C-alpha positions as CSV (number, residue, x, y, z in Angstrom):
1,M,98.2,80.9,57.9
2,S,94.5,79.2,59.2
3,I,93.9,75.4,58.3
4,L,90.9,77.2,56.4
5,A,92.7,79.3,54.6
6,E,95.5,76.9,53.8
7,L,92.5,74.6,52.6
8,N,90.7,77.9,50.6
9,S,94.0,78.1,48.8
10,I,94.9,74.2,47.5
11,L,91.4,73.1,46.3
12,S,91.1,76.9,44.4
13,S,94.3,75.8,42.8
14,L,92.7,72.9,42.0
15,C,89.6,74.9,40.0
16,V,87.1,73.6,42.4
17,L,85.0,76.2,44.2
18,V,84.7,76.0,47.8
19,E,82.4,77.4,50.5
20,T,82.7,77.6,54.8
21,G,80.0,76.4,56.3
22,V,77.7,75.9,53.6
23,F,77.9,76.3,49.4
24,S,75.4,79.9,49.0
25,G,73.7,80.5,45.7
26,S,73.3,78.0,42.6
27,P,76.0,75.5,43.3
28,P,77.8,74.0,40.4
29,D,78.5,70.8,39.2
30,E,81.2,70.4,41.7
31,Y,82.3,71.7,44.2
32,C,83.6,71.4,48.2
33,V,82.1,72.7,51.8
34,L,84.3,72.9,54.9
35,T,83.3,72.5,58.0
36,P,85.7,72.4,60.6
37,L,85.4,70.0,63.8
38,T,88.0,70.7,66.4
39,E,91.2,72.7,67.3
40,E,93.2,71.3,70.5
41,F,96.1,71.7,72.1
42,V,97.3,68.0,72.3
43,L,100.8,68.8,73.9
44,Y,102.2,71.0,77.0
45,G,105.5,72.3,78.6
46,D,105.4,74.3,81.7
47,N,101.8,74.8,81.8
48,K,101.8,76.1,78.2
49,P,100.3,74.9,74.8
50,L,102.7,73.7,72.6
51,I,101.4,71.7,69.4
52,D,97.7,72.6,67.9
53,V,95.8,69.9,66.0
54,C,93.1,71.6,64.1
55,E,90.8,69.7,61.7
56,V,88.0,70.1,58.9
57,R,85.9,67.9,57.4
58,I,86.0,68.7,53.7
59,S,82.7,67.2,51.9
60,L,83.2,67.1,48.2
61,F,79.9,67.3,45.9
62,S,80.1,66.0,42.0
63,R,77.5,65.2,39.7
64,H,80.3,64.0,37.9
65,N,82.3,61.2,38.4
66,Y,84.2,62.3,41.7
67,L,86.9,59.3,42.1
68,A,89.6,62.3,39.6
69,T,88.4,64.3,41.7
70,K,88.8,63.1,44.6
71,E,92.4,61.9,43.7
72,R,94.2,65.7,43.2
73,I,92.4,66.6,46.7
74,I,94.6,64.3,48.7
75,K,97.0,63.8,46.6
76,S,97.2,67.7,47.2
77,L,96.8,67.6,50.5
78,I,99.0,65.6,51.4
79,S,101.6,66.9,49.9
80,A,100.5,70.1,52.1
81,D,101.4,68.3,54.9
82,F,97.9,67.6,56.6
83,V,97.1,64.1,58.5
84,I,94.3,62.6,56.5
85,T,92.2,61.0,59.1
86,S,89.4,59.2,57.5
87,R,87.8,59.6,53.6
88,R,83.8,58.4,53.1
89,Y,81.7,57.9,50.7
90,I,78.6,59.5,51.7
91,G,76.2,58.6,49.3
92,H,73.9,60.3,46.2
93,E,71.3,62.5,46.7
94,D,68.5,61.9,44.5
95,S,67.1,65.2,44.9
96,T,70.1,67.5,43.5
97,S,72.0,64.2,41.9
98,F,75.2,65.5,43.9
99,H,77.5,62.2,44.8
100,H,78.6,63.8,48.6
101,V,82.3,62.7,49.9
102,S,83.9,63.6,53.0
103,I,87.4,63.8,53.8
104,D,88.7,65.1,57.2
105,V,92.0,66.6,57.5
106,A,94.1,67.2,60.1
107,K,96.8,70.2,60.4
108,I,99.4,69.6,62.9
109,G,101.7,72.4,64.2
110,E,103.2,74.6,67.3
111,W,100.8,76.7,68.6
112,G,102.5,80.5,68.5
113,G,100.2,82.6,70.8
């Protein structure tokens, strides 16, 4: 399963609406946008890639108190063996009334290509 598919599954199971790249349509009061950051091979053997690392930024947007949702997401990600590389409060967007939080995650696995 790809990192985006796995993140979609995790966030959907938490009842958080999620899209990749940009949220289309009218946004609900709370949603996530996934932005792929990197895909790289970090370990080689016999000139062939062995370990693949994929990184994605999860942007959580909430018009409510975002702390409980953020914690549920983080706990679910850790349970699913994601590495959390960064967590940041980006700020409050006055024009939309959304709080914006970013959570950068990485998934490390053997490359099966």
